[in-house]
C-alpha positions in Angstrom: 106.2 88.8 124.6 105.1 90.8 127.5 102.9 92.9 125.2 100.9 89.9 124.0 97.4 89.9 125.5 96.8 86.8 127.6 93.8 85.7 125.5 96.0 85.4 122.4 97.4 81.9 122.0 101.1 82.1 121.0 103.4 79.6 119.3 107.0 80.5 118.9 109.0 78.6 116.2 112.6 79.2 115.4 113.7 79.7 111.8 115.2 76.2 111.6 113.4 73.3 110.0 110.8 71.6 112.2 112.1 68.4 110.7 115.4 66.9 109.5 115.4 68.0 105.8 118.2 67.4 103.3 116.7 70.0 100.8 117.0 72.7 103.5 120.8 72.2 103.6 121.5 71.8 99.8 119.0 74.4 98.6 118.6 77.5 100.7 117.3 78.8 104.0 114.2 79.8 102.2 113.0 76.2 102.3 112.9 76.3 106.1 111.3 79.7 106.2 108.5 78.6 103.8 108.0 75.4 105.7 107.8 77.1 109.1 105.3 79.7 108.0 103.1 77.0 106.5 103.5 74.9 109.6 102.4 77.8 111.8 99.3 78.4 109.7 98.4 74.8 109.5 98.8 74.6 113.3 96.6 77.6 113.8 93.8 76.8 111.4 93.8 73.0 111.2 94.8 72.0 114.7 93.8 74.9 116.9 90.8 75.8 114.6 91.6 79.5 115.2 89.5 82.0 113.4 92.5 84.2 112.6 96.3 84.1 112.9 99.0 86.7 113.3 102.5 86.0 112.0 105.4 88.0 113.4 109.0 87.1 112.4 111.9 87.6 114.8 113.6 90.4 112.9 110.6 92.7 113.4 109.9 95.0 116.3 106.1 95.4 116.9 104.4 98.6 117.9 102.7 98.8 121.3 99.4 98.4 119.6 100.4 95.7 117.1 98.1 93.0 118.5 95.2 95.3 119.1 95.6 96.6 115.5 95.3 93.1 114.1 92.3 92.2 116.3 90.6 95.4 115.2 91.3 94.8 111.5 90.2 91.2 111.8 86.8 92.2 113.2 86.3 95.0 110.7 87.9 93.7 107.6 88.7 90.0 107.6 85.6 88.7 109.4 83.2 90.7 107.2 81.0 88.5 104.9 82.2 88.3 101.3 85.3 90.4 102.0 87.9 90.1 99.3 90.7 91.1 101.7 93.2 88.3 102.0 95.5 89.6 104.6 96.3 92.6 106.9 99.9 93.8 107.0 101.9 95.8 109.5 104.9 97.3 107.8 105.0 100.6 105.9 108.5 101.9 105.1 107.1 105.4 104.4 105.2 105.8 107.6 105.5 109.2 109.2 104.4 110.9 112.4 101.4 112.4 110.6 100.2 109.0 109.1 96.7 108.2 110.1 96.5 105.2 112.4 93.1 104.1 111.0 93.8 104.2 107.3 94.9 101.3 105.1 95.5 100.8 101.4 95.9 97.8 99.1 99.4 96.8 98.1 101.3 93.5 97.3 101.7 90.8 99.9 104.7 90.9 102.3 105.7 88.8 105.3 106.8 91.7 107.6 104.1 91.1 110.2 100.7 90.0 108.9 97.4 88.3 109.7 94.8 86.4 107.9 91.6 84.4 108.6 90.9 80.7 108.5 88.4 81.3 105.7 91.4 82.3 103.5 93.6 79.3 104.4 92.6 76.9 101.7 93.4 79.4 99.1 96.7 80.4 100.7 97.7 76.7 101.1 97.1 76.0 97.5 99.6 78.7 96.5 102.4 77.4 98.7 105.8 76.5 97.3 108.8 75.1 99.1 111.7 76.5 97.0 110.7 79.8 95.5 109.7 83.1 97.2 106.4 81.9 98.6 105.4 85.5 99.6 106.0 86.8 96.0 104.0 84.0 94.6 101.1 84.7 97.0 101.3 88.4 96.0 101.1 87.6 92.3 98.3 85.0 92.5 96.3 87.2 95.0 96.2 90.0 92.5 95.2 87.6 89.7 92.4 86.1 91.8 91.1 89.5 93.0 92.3 89.4 96.6 93.4 92.5 98.4 96.4 92.8 100.8 96.0 95.8 103.1 98.8 97.9 104.4 98.6 100.6 107.1 99.5 104.2 106.6 101.0 104.0 110.1 103.5 101.2 110.4 103.0 98.7 113.2 106.4 97.0 112.8 110.0 98.1 112.4 112.3 95.9 110.3 115.7 95.3 111.9 116.9 92.4 109.8 118.4 94.3 107.0 120.6 91.4 105.9 119.0 88.1 105.2 117.5 85.7 102.6 115.3 88.2 100.8 116.6 91.5 102.2 120.0 93.0 101.5 120.1 96.7 102.5 123.6 98.2 102.0 123.1 101.8 100.9 123.3 104.2 103.7 120.4 106.2 102.5 118.2 103.1 102.4 119.4 102.1 105.9 118.4 105.5 107.2 114.9 105.0 105.8 114.5 101.8 107.7 116.3 102.8 110.9 115.6 106.6 111.3 113.1 108.0 108.8 110.3 105.4 109.1 108.0 106.3 111.9 106.4 103.8 114.3 104.3 105.2 117.1 105.1 104.3 120.7 101.7 105.5 121.9 98.6 103.3 122.6 96.0 103.9 120.0 92.3 103.9 120.8 90.2 101.6 118.5 86.8 101.6 120.3 84.2 103.0 117.9 86.7 103.4 115.1 86.3 102.0 111.6 89.1 101.4 109.1 89.4 104.0 106.4 90.3 102.4 103.0 92.1 104.5 100.4 93.6 103.6 97.1 97.2 104.3 97.9 
């Protein structure tokens, strides 16, 4: 939390239901996860009237420039008129120490540290589901409707929750990819005067 700039308004919500909900206990934890993410976005866009929102789950370690990266991509990609970019993402499992910090590429939607704009909220809200993989549904419908989800060449988050609702990493080689091989810079990156570079993959 110390790395969050003071001008960014922050809401922390535990991954438990923000209400007493019987379906949460008889169905799966995914019900609470989906409800919490939707609640955070509703709070940001419908109550706070924020122009953009960043979502960071508790099993992710952000890079030192995580918040500045999302501010930079918001200004240069999400806030651009007629942009077809739905969301900006942070995680790249194949990030290396030679990955360019200013390059992004389109890929499917994921929830491992991402941001979006209020202008996309009505579309996102219409895709929501309480019981299925809400992020997988967003990924499929975004592709169908011509939206782009942009991932960075240089990862801005590290995933440490390797056992969970949608993640079950058991193979040692796969664990090493998450824990050792994937590179996340610990250096402050300069964004002034820089523009995002978009590549196909």
